[in-house]
N, C-alpha and C positions, 0 to 999 in steps of 0.2 A: 504494500500500500504506500501511500504518499506520506503518511505520518510516522513518527518514531514509535516503536513498541518498547515500553519501559518495563523493567523488572521481569523479563521473560525467563521462565524456568521450565525444565522438563523434570517431572517427578515420576520416577519409574519404580517398578517393582522387580523382584528377583526373577530370573529366568525360570520357566516352569518345565519340568521334565514330563513329557506326555507319553513316552514309550520307553521302557527299559526292560526288554524281553528277558534278559539274563538276571535281572534284579541286582546288578552291581551298584555299589555306592559311587556316586558321582559328586565331585567337589568342584564348585565354581569359585574363582577368586578374581575380584576386580583389581587389576593392577594399575589402573589409571584411566584417564579420559583426555580428550583433547577438544578444543573449541577453535574452529577456524584454523586448523593445522598447528595450533600452539598447545603444548602439553599443559594440562592443569594439575594441580596437586591433589585433586579429589580422588579418593578411592571409593566412590559412591556411584550409584546409577542416577543420581540427581545432578543435573548440569545447570549452572546459573549463567544464562546468556547475557544478563544485564540489559542494556539498551541496544536494540537493533535499529539502526537508522532507517528512515523511510526509503523505499525503493531499493533495499538491500536484503540480503539473507545471511544466515549463519548456519554453520554445520557443527554438530556435536557427534563425537565418536567415542565409544567405550572400548577399552582394552581389557580383555579378561583371558584367563586360562582355565582349563578344566582338566580333570584327571583322566577323562576319556574323550575320544574323538566323537564328534556329533555335529548336528546342524540345528539352527533355530528355525522352527516352522512358524512361529508367531511371536510377536512382541507387542506388549501394550504399555502405553505411557500416558501420563496425564500432563497436559500443558497448562501452565499458569502464567497469566499476563494481567497486569493492571494498567489501565490507561493513565493519562496525565492527571486525572482527578482521583486516582487510587480506588477505582470502583471496578471490580472484576465482572460486574454485570454488563459492562460496556466493552468487554473483550472482543477483539477482532479475530481471535484464534478459535 
């Protein structure tokens, strides 16, 4: 859009295992994240994008390791954004 997006955050939950035929224990560890190709110090699935200027975008990436090889079939995240008057009911996301 044409206006700035203030206080943009992605609030995510843990990956969900939907199939584990052999019943093996799987461990996921978040080793970091990056925002617009810059490494952040966060070891969380939550990424704080801060202000995204109008007519721009931002990219968040999570870095994690697991004890077994696999793929993600689904990922759910909650986006939070509050406009310039701090009212999330006016969110554009």
